[in-house]
Each structure stands twice: as C-alpha cells, then as structure tokens.
N, C-alpha and C positions, 0 to 999 in steps of 0.2 A: 402417555405422551403421544402426540401426533406430529407428523411432518407433512407440509403442504408444498406442492410445486406443480407447475404446469406440465412437467415432463416426468415420466416414471423413471426412478433411479435404476441403474443397472444391477444393483445389489441390495441386500437387505440393510435396513438402517437400525440394526440392533433391536432393542425392544420397542422402538417407535412404530406406530401404525401409520402407514402412508395413505394420504388422501390426495388424489389428483384434482387440483383446483387451481385456476388462474386467479391470482389476487387482483387482477384488473377487473374481474367480474364481481357482481354483487353476491355471488354464491359464497364468498368467503364469510359473510355474516352468518349464513346458515351453518357453516362448519363450526364457528365459534360457539354458536348456541347449542348445537347438537352435542358437542363434547364438553360443554361447560368449561371452556378454557379460562384459566386464571392468569397465566403468564404467556405473553407473546414475545417471541424473539424474531425480529424482522431482519433477514439477511439479504433480501433481494434488492439491495442497493449496490450496484456494481458497475464497473466500467466495461464489462464484457471481456471475452478472451481476445487475444491478439488475432488479427486476421479475420475479424467478423465482417469487415467490409460494409455492405449495405445494411447490416443488421443494427446499426447504431440507432435508428429511429425506434426499433422494437425495444432495445435496451432502455432508451430514455422513457418510453411509454411505461415499461415495467417499473423503472425507478420512481417516476413521478405519479403517474395515474394509479399504479399499483399501490403505492404508499397511501394516496388519498383514499382509495377504496378500503384498505386495511384499517386506517385510522377511523374512518367512518363506522366500520363494523365494530371496532373496539369501543368507540364512544357509545354505541347503542347497547353494548353487552354489559349486563349487570354483574357478570362474574369476573371480568378482567380486572386484575389488581396490579399487574406489573407489565411494563413494556420495555424491551431492550431493542435498540436500533443500531445497526452497524453503519457507521459513517466513515469519514476519511479526513486526514489532515489536509487534503487538497482543498478543503473549504477556505483555508487561509490564503490561497492563491500563490502567486510567485512573481514578485516585481523587485527591481533594484532598491525600492524604498522600504521594503519590509524589514522588520527587526531581525536580529540575529537568531533569536529564540522566540517562538510563539507560545503563549499561555492560552488556556481555555477561554479567557475573556478578551483576547486580542481581536480587534476588528480588522478585517482585510483592508489594505490600502485601496484596492479596486475589486469590485465583485467579479467573479469568474464570468467570462463572456460566453462560454459554451462548454460542451463536453461533460465528462463525469463530474468535474468540480462544480459546475453550475447545478447539475442534478442533485448532488449531495447538499449544496447550500439550500436549494428549494425544499428538499426533504426535511432538513433540520427546521426550516421555517414552519412547515406543516406540523411537525412534532411539537414545537413550542406552542402552537395554537391548541393542539390537542391537550397538552399539559395544563393549559389555562382552563379549558372547558371541563376537564376531568381531574381536579386536584386530588382526588382520592386514589388515583393510579400513580404508582412509583414509576417514573420515566428515567431511563438510563441511556444516554447516547455515547457510544464508544467511537472516538475518532482514531482510526488505525493509521499508523505510518505505512509505508509500502510493505506489503506482505510477501515474504520470501520463504523458501524451504524446498525440500526435495521434490515436492509435487506442485510447486507454484505454477500457475497458469494465468499470466497477466501480460500486459503490454511491456512492463518493465522487465519481466523475466525473459521475454522474447528479445528485447533489446540487448540484454546481457549475453544472449546466446549468439548474436551476430559475430561472425569470425573477426571482422574489423569494425570496431565501434566508432561511429561518427560522433564527434563532440563539437562544442561551440568554442571556436578559437578564442583564447584569452580567459576562459572561465574554467574553474575546477570546483564545482559545487559540493557542498556538504550534504550528505544523505543519511537518513535513518531508516532502519528496517525493524520489522517485528516478525518473529518466527510463527509459522502456521500452527505449531503446537501451542504456543502461547495464546494465539487467537482463540483456539478452542477452550483453553483454560479460563480465560477472562470472560468469555461468553457464558460459560457455566457458572462462574462466580456471580456475574451480574444478574443471572436468571434466578439464583437462589435467594432465600431469605437472608438478609444481612446478618453477619456475626456481630456480637457486642463490640462497640467501638468503631464499626464501619457503617457506611451509608451507600446502598446500592442504587442511588439515584443521582442525577446530575449529568454533566458533560465531562468526559475524561479523554485526554490524549493517551494513546496506547503505543508505546515504542520501546525498543530495547535500549539499554544504556549505551552511551557513546555515539560517535559519528564516524563515517568513512568518507573520504574524498572520492570523487569519481575516478581520479587517477589511481588511487589505491585499489579500487574495485577492479579496474582493468588489469592491473599487475597481478592481482590475486587470481584472476581468471586465466591469465596468460594470453589475453587478447589485446592486440595493439589498438591504438586509437587513431582516428583520422580527423584532426582538427580542421574545422571548416568555418568560414564566415557565416553568420546567422542566415542570410538569404539563401546561401548554398545548402545549409542544413535543412531549411524548410523545403527546398526542392527535393533533397534526398529523402526526407520524411514522406513527402507525397508519392515519390516513386516506390518506396518500400510498401506503403499502404496499397498502392495500385496493384502490385504483384502479390500481395498477401503475405509478404515476408515478416512484417511487423506492423503493429498499430502505432506508428510513430506520430502521435497526434501533437498539435500545437501545445496542448497542456503538458505533455511529456517533455517537449523541447524547453518549456519554461522551467520545469523542474531540473533539467540537465544544464540549465544556464545559471539559475539563481539558487538552486537547492532549497531545502526546507528542514528545519530542526525545531522540535517542540519540547516544552517542559513537561515532565511526567511526575512532578511532586504530588499532584492531586491523585494520580493513579495509585500511588503507594500509601499516602497518608489518609485519604478519604475512602477510596474504593478498597484498599487493602490488598492490592495485587502486586506481586513481585515477579517479573518475567524470568523464566529459566535461562533465556538466551540473551546475550548482548547483541548489539547491532553487528559487531565483527563476527561473533559466533554464528549468528543467523546467516550472514553472507557466506561464511566458510562452509556451512552445511549445504547451502544452495550450490556453491561452486563445486563441491564434491559430486553432486548429482548431475552436473553438466559436463563432466570430463575435462580433459586438458584442452587448452586453446592452442593457438599457433606457436606460442612461445612458452617454454617451461617457466612457470611462475617463480620457482626458487632462483633460477639464474637471473631472471629479470630483477627480482628483488635485491639480489646481491650486487648486481651492477649499479642499481640506483643507490644503494647504501654506500657503495664505494665512491660513487660520484659525489654524494653529499660529504663524505669524509675528505675527499680530495680538495674540496673548496676551502677546508680549514687546515690543510696540510701543506707543508713546504717541501721542496726537493723533488727529485725525479721518482722516488719510490711510489708516491701516491699515483702519479701518472702511469707508471708501468703496471701497477696492479689494476688500474681502471682499464688499460688496454687489454689485459688478459681476459677480464670479464666481458669486455665489449666484443672480443673475438668469439668468446663462448656463445654469447647471444646471437651474434651474426651467423655462427655455424648452425645454431638451432633453427634460425629462419630458413636456411637452405635445406 
C-alpha cells in the first residue's frame, strides 16, 4: 500500500509507504506504474480548511486539474482495476425549488455556480467519462454529507465554533452529518473486493440516519444564534472570511438557508454499509470536542421544551414554570 500527497505527513501512515508526489503533475503516472497499483482511492477533492483565504485557487486546481491528471494516469495503467472517489452531497446544490430528499439520480435544479460544489460536480463529470473509457475498472463515487467528529477541520466545523452563530432570518434548515470514523470505514469497504450480494461500484450517498435542524444544533452546542436578513448575512460572511475567522462562503450560506437531506437506501442495500453513528450521534461527538458554549445546553433545552409544553397548557402553572427556566438561562448568560 502506498500513500501519495504533495506534502509530507507529520506522522507515519501505518504500513503504507509514503510517496511525495503532486497529482497535478504527470509524475503520478510513473508512481502507478512503478508500484503496479490495482486500486486507487482519490481523496484530494476537498473544500479546503477554514481560513485558507487566498488558497482557494490552489484548492480548485488540485480538485479539478489533479483529478484530470490522476484519471489520465489510471486510464493508461493496465493494472488499475478499481477506483474510489470521495465526492460530496453538495453536488445537489441548494435552492428553494429542490426536493425534500435527494436520491443519487436527482438532477440539481441549477448547477453550482462556484466553490467546492462546482469542483465536485466537475470531478464527477470527469469520473463518468473515465468509466465509459475504461469499463473494465470498477468505479465507486461516494457522496458524503457534511463530515463531523472530534477532529473535524472544515468550514462548517468552524462555523459551529463561532460563539454566536449568524443564521438566515426565517429559515431553520435540515442538516445531515456523517462521522469521520464512518468515512474511514466506508472508504475501506469501497476499496475492497465486494462481498457476495454487494456491489462496490456506482454512486452512493453517505450520511448518518436522521436529520437535525440548525436550531437544534445551536442548542446542543450552547451557542446562541443571530438571525439576519440574507444581505446582512452575506456581509457578515465576507467579514469573517476577511479576518480568517471562518470560510463562510456563499455555498455554505445556501446550505444554512435551504439545508440538504439525502436518501441512503443504496448505501445500505447495494454497497452494504451501515454507519455506526446517526446524524445526532455524530453531532454529539463533535459538540463534546468543542466544549461548552455561552449557554448551558441542558438549561436551554429545558427552557425550549417548557415553552413548547406551555403552548398546549392552560393556566398559570405553565407560565410560572417557563419563567423559572427563563430566569435560569438569563442567569447563565450573565
């Protein structure tokens, strides 16, 4: 097993041999030939870390040009028999006209105009072309929901770490997550020879069961939200990017406006993968790694629950109980 990257990792990669090579260069073809590689797992399709600032052009070049070089090398290699590509559910876009749930065959209402979503859509187009030219190669495209966990390093993870989370006024989007441990498991499954009754080729949505509303995420983090009109939120996003606090891109604003939920039946029934973590469990593991926010999540949750109960209750008891919890939350703010 070999691992390829343009940057030397800070630690050993288990039993894998590391080869320092930039996939944007033609040298990647020589690496495949010298090591007689039969399975390629392409992970260098990424949105980059938060706060990368001017590095966006470099990220895009790696995503698109790097993928083209790698696919060209795979096409010429007589030993390659399996290709696994890490993609994203962001290829579905985010508009008010989108369906409630996306399947793998759902066409986006409008193609992504830029950013990581556009890169991922272009990469998938090149992969489909490769699959037509090399029908003897098993090609598996994994469209991951937003990846979270204790070691998450992404724009969305940085957004959830902001003390006060700006949101779009009037919207409470539904979100899905996949745990970083499940990401490793499904990549390993897709790279191996398929078991009887499963097929490790095709395009698959990868996400944990269930959904969370953005408001639920903020309460579980103990971080208050700041609802803003969309133009004001765009300005805030630009300001956060300028100071390097968060990569609050237009693509992320669309996600936090309209949300995104995908169907995962194919993941289970065809690929044969069952995530260990649900969406809620993934977010809980991430939240524990980030520490407490400005408000104690338990008290905020109780206050919200009492508010919901009060709406169905008659008499002063419900109001008095709500006031008690409201004072508790107010005291926590101070």
